[in-house]
C-alpha positions in Angstrom: -18.0 -5.3 21.5 -17.9 -1.5 22.3 -15.4 0.6 20.7 -12.1 1.2 23.0 -10.7 4.5 22.1 -7.0 4.5 22.8 -5.7 7.5 24.9 -1.7 8.2 25.0 -1.7 7.2 28.6 -3.1 3.6 27.7 -0.6 0.8 28.2 -1.1 -0.6 24.7 -2.9 0.6 21.7 -5.8 -1.8 21.8 -7.9 -4.1 24.4 -7.7 -7.0 22.1 -5.4 -9.9 22.1 -4.7 -10.8 18.4 -3.8 -14.1 17.7 -0.8 -14.7 15.7 -1.0 -18.3 13.6 2.1 -20.2 14.4 2.9 -20.6 10.8 3.6 -16.7 11.0 5.7 -16.9 14.2 9.1 -16.9 13.1 12.0 -16.2 15.5 12.9 -12.6 15.5 16.2 -11.4 14.1 18.7 -11.2 17.0 20.8 -8.7 15.4 18.0 -6.3 14.8 16.4 -6.5 18.2 19.9 -6.0 19.8 20.2 -2.6 17.3 16.7 -1.6 18.9 18.1 -1.8 22.3 21.2 -0.5 21.5 19.5 2.9 20.0 17.3 2.9 23.2 20.2 3.1 25.3 22.0 5.7 23.0 18.7 7.9 23.2 19.3 7.9 27.2 22.9 8.7 26.7 22.3 11.7 24.4 20.2 13.2 27.3 17.1 13.3 25.1 14.1 15.2 26.5 11.1 13.5 27.9 9.2 14.9 24.9 11.5 13.3 22.5 11.4 10.0 24.4 7.7 10.0 24.3 7.4 10.4 20.8 9.6 7.4 20.2 8.0 5.2 22.8 4.4 5.9 21.2 5.7 5.4 17.8 7.0 1.8 18.5 4.1 0.9 20.8 1.8 1.8 17.7 3.8 0.0 14.9 4.2 -2.9 17.1 0.6 -3.4 17.6 -0.3 -2.6 14.2 2.4 -5.1 12.9 0.4 -7.4 15.2 -3.0 -6.9 13.9 -1.9 -7.0 10.1 0.2 -10.3 10.6 -2.5 -12.9 10.2 -3.6 -11.2 7.1 0.0 -10.8 5.3 -0.8 -13.4 2.6 -4.2 -11.9 1.7 -4.3 -9.1 -0.8 -5.3 -5.5 0.8 -6.4 -2.4 -1.0 -6.3 0.9 0.7 -9.1 3.1 0.1 -8.6 7.1 0.8 -11.4 9.7 0.8 -12.9 12.4 2.8 -14.7 11.7 6.1 -17.4 14.5 5.0 -18.9 12.5 2.0 -22.6 12.0 2.8 -24.3 8.7 2.2 -26.4 10.2 -0.7 -23.4 11.6 -2.8 -22.4 9.8 -5.9 -18.7 9.2 -4.5 -20.3 7.4 -1.5 -22.2 5.2 -3.6 -18.9 4.6 -6.0 -17.2 3.9 -2.9 -19.9 1.3 -1.6 -19.7 -0.6 -4.9 -15.9 -0.4 -5.1 -15.6 -2.2 -1.5 -18.0 -4.9 -2.5 -16.2 -5.7 -5.7 -13.0 -6.0 -3.8 -14.7 -7.8 -1.2 -16.1 -10.2 -3.6 -12.7 -10.8 -5.3 -11.5 -12.1 -2.0 -9.5 -8.7 -0.8 -9.7 -7.1 2.3 -10.7 -3.3 2.2 -8.3 -1.0 4.4 -9.6 2.7 5.2 -9.2 5.3 7.8 -12.3 3.7 9.6 -14.1 7.0 9.9 -17.4 8.4 8.1 -17.8 9.4 4.4 -15.9 7.6 1.7 -14.1 5.3 4.5 -17.3 4.0 5.8 -18.5 3.5 2.4 -15.7 1.3 1.6 -16.4 -0.8 4.7 -20.5 -0.8 3.9 -19.6 -2.1 0.5 -16.9 -4.9 1.7 -18.5 -5.8 4.9 -17.2 -6.5 8.3 -15.4 -9.7 7.8 -13.6 -8.0 4.9 -12.7 -4.8 6.6 -9.5 -3.3 8.3 -9.4 -0.1 9.6 -6.5 2.4 10.9 -8.2 5.2 12.6 -6.7 8.5 13.7 -7.3 9.9 17.0 -8.7 13.5 16.6 -10.7 15.7 18.7 -13.3 15.9 16.0 -14.9 13.9 13.0 -12.9 10.7 13.4 -14.7 8.1 15.5 -14.8 4.8 14.0 -17.9 3.7 11.5 -20.3 1.3 12.7 -19.1 -1.5 10.2 -15.6 -1.5 11.6 -16.2 -0.3 15.3 -15.3 -2.8 17.9 -13.5 -5.2 15.4 -10.2 -6.7 16.3 -9.2 -5.5 12.8 -9.0 -2.1 13.8 -6.2 -0.1 15.0 -6.3 3.3 17.0 -3.4 5.5 16.4 -2.3 8.9 17.4 0.2 9.6 14.8 -0.5 10.5 10.9 2.8 9.1 10.1 2.6 5.9 11.6 -1.1 5.4 10.3 0.3 6.5 6.7 3.1 4.2 6.9 0.7 1.1 7.9 -1.5 2.4 4.9 1.1 2.0 2.3 3.3 -0.8 3.8 0.5 -3.3 4.1 -1.4 -2.7 1.0 -1.2 -4.1 -2.5 -3.1 -1.4 -4.4 -4.5 2.1 -3.6 -7.7 3.8 -4.7 -8.6 7.3 -4.0 -11.7 9.2 -4.1 -12.2 12.9 -3.7 -11.3 14.3 -0.6 -9.8 17.2 1.4 -6.1 18.0 2.6 -5.7 14.6 4.0 -6.6 12.5 0.9 -4.5 14.9 -1.7 -1.5 14.2 0.8 -1.9 10.5 0.9 -2.4 10.4 -2.8 0.7 12.6 -3.8 2.7 10.8 -0.8 1.9 7.3 -2.3 2.9 8.3 -5.9 6.0 10.1 -4.6 7.0 6.9 -3.0 6.6 4.6 -6.2 8.4 7.3 -8.3 11.4 7.3 -5.8 11.4 3.6 -5.2 10.6 3.8 -1.6 7.7 1.5 -2.0 7.5 -1.7 -4.1 5.3 -0.9 -7.1 1.5 -1.3 -6.7 -1.4 0.2 -8.8 -2.8 3.5 -7.5 -6.4 4.5 -9.0 -7.5 7.9 -8.5 -11.2 7.2 -8.7 -14.3 9.9 -9.5 -17.6 9.1 -9.1 -19.1 9.1 -12.7 -19.0 12.2 -14.7 -16.7 13.7 -12.0 -13.5 16.1 -12.4 -12.3 16.1 -9.0 -9.0 13.7 -10.1 -9.2 14.6 -13.6 -8.6 18.3 -12.7 -5.6 17.4 -10.7 -4.2 15.2 -13.7 -4.9 18.3 -15.9 -2.3 20.2 -13.5 0.1 17.4 -13.6 0.2 17.6 -17.3 0.2 21.2 -17.9 2.4 22.5 -15.1 4.7 19.4 -13.7 5.1 17.7 -16.9 5.3 20.7 -18.9 7.7 22.4 -16.5 9.8 19.2 -16.8 9.3 18.8 -13.0 8.3 14.9 -13.9 9.4 12.6 -16.3 6.8 11.7 -19.1 7.0 8.0 -17.9 5.9 9.0 -14.0 2.4 9.3 -15.5 2.3 5.6 -15.5 2.5 5.5 -11.9 -1.4 6.3 -11.4 -4.7 5.9 -13.4 -7.4 8.2 -13.3 -11.0 6.9 -14.0 -14.7 7.7 -12.9 -16.5 4.3 -12.6 -15.3 1.6 -9.8 -15.6 -1.3 -12.4 -12.5 0.3 -14.4 -10.7 0.8 -10.9 -11.1 -2.6 -9.7 -9.9 -4.2 -13.3 -6.8 -1.9 -13.4 -5.9 -3.2 -9.6 -6.9 -7.0 -10.6 -4.9 -6.8 -13.9 -2.0 -5.6 -12.3 -1.7 -8.9 -10.6 -2.7 -11.3 -13.6 0.9 -12.4 -14.3 3.1 -10.1 -11.9 2.9 -11.5 -8.5 5.2 -9.1 -6.3 9.0 -7.9 -6.3 11.9 -7.8 -3.7 15.8 -6.7 -4.0 18.3 -9.6 -3.5 21.4 -7.6 -2.9 21.8 -5.8 -6.3 19.5 -7.9 -8.0 15.7 -7.0 -8.7 13.7 -10.3 -8.6 10.3 -9.9 -10.1 8.0 -13.1 -9.0 5.5 -14.3 -11.5 2.2 -16.2 -11.6 3.3 -17.7 -14.5 6.5 -18.2 -16.8 7.1 -15.6 -19.6 6.8 -16.7 -23.4 10.4 -16.7 -24.9 9.1 -14.3 -27.4 8.1 -11.8 -24.7 11.2 -12.1 -22.8 13.1 -11.2 -25.9 11.2 -8.1 -26.4 11.6 -7.1 -22.9 15.3 -7.3 -23.3 15.2 -5.3 -26.3 12.5 -2.4 -25.2 13.7 -2.1 -21.5 17.4 -2.5 -21.7 17.6 1.2 -20.2 16.5 0.0 -16.9 19.6 -1.9 -16.3 23.1 -1.3 -15.0 24.4 -4.3 -16.7 23.5 -7.6 -18.1 19.9 -8.6 -19.2 16.4 -9.9 -18.0 16.7 -13.5 -17.1 14.0 -15.9 -16.4 15.0 -18.0 -13.3 13.8 -20.0 -10.3 14.1 -18.4 -6.7 17.5 -17.3 -5.9 19.2 -19.4 -2.8 18.8 -15.9 -0.5 14.9 -16.0 -1.2 14.6 -19.3 1.1 13.5 -17.0 3.9 10.0 -16.8 1.9 9.3 -20.4 1.3 5.6 -19.7 0.2 6.7 -18.1 -2.9 9.8 -20.3 -3.8 7.7 -22.4 -6.4 6.9 -19.2 -8.5 9.1 -18.0 -11.7 11.2 -15.0 -11.6 12.4 -12.2 -13.7 15.7 -11.3 -12.6 18.0 -8.3 -13.4 20.4 -5.7 -12.2 18.0 -2.8 -12.1 19.4 0.6 -12.0 17.1 1.6 -9.5 15.8 4.9 -11.0 13.0 5.6 -13.8 10.4 3.8 -11.7 7.6 4.8 -14.2 9.5 2.7 -16.7 9.7 0.0 -14.6 5.9 0.1 -14.3 5.6 0.1 -17.9 7.6 -3.1 -17.8 5.3 -4.7 -15.4 2.2 -3.7 -17.5 4.0 -5.3 -20.5 4.4 -8.7 -18.5 0.9 -8.4 -17.7 -0.2 -7.8 -21.5 2.0 -10.3 -22.7 3.4 -8.1 -25.1 5.7 -4.9 -25.6 3.8 -1.9 -27.1 
């Protein structure tokens, strides 16, 4: 099937009709749909310019279609891979990305990239077409879709970087960044910032150099020497990412993050950490002793699903660790998740 590049004049952002499984078709919350309509009317009443309205209309179109494409894969783990579009196939970083993509596909994960050439192509080459998803940005240069994902219904073309980055981060369970240019640095730092400020539920972030490479190691040195030394970040923020120089370590870091920890959500003022298995009483006691600084009040309690969680029936059987989290010091929250996965507090 030929690639269908999107233009701003298209009625939609793809030529594909995505089939969403019946199990995922839930009635939309009418209050939120009504809110969207009300704000559209307010934009008209405000006398918004045509340019402003075009931005909003295009944004809604892009996100609506991207949500539709990703909907059938919501229960499947996905890793977002960032890196330079200019990395040639013979480069060590390209080869490392190929191995990375294959390892994640072998583990049953989907590999999401920007769908262009370089590192993005390498991740898809390793994963193969069936395990690849793409979020391509429309640029007048160097950004056509790579041959692995071109023409695939799991490929979305987008005009705006901000909608594209939203999808990269919203839909992923992990982020791996290989060396790249301004865009890669922007993506890596934005993800870490979102984790640090609690604007994204916790996911593992790996900054992956090729074997012997120093691209991310030099950035890590800068972060330690300038940001940490200058007290611009806290020591626990360093736990929000990991630097390594081989793909196997990167894969182990990501898969190990979900060994016991499954996911998290907020239910009113409570943080609910879903688990793949219950915690031993000794570990729960150690967590309460070590991580009480994370709490507004009370303690960590192991509980079944809360009543308000019944909107997510597929996860109701999983045990929970529930607490009144202060919603700060998210680096410490990552340390808590690491302790849960290790089975001990260090």
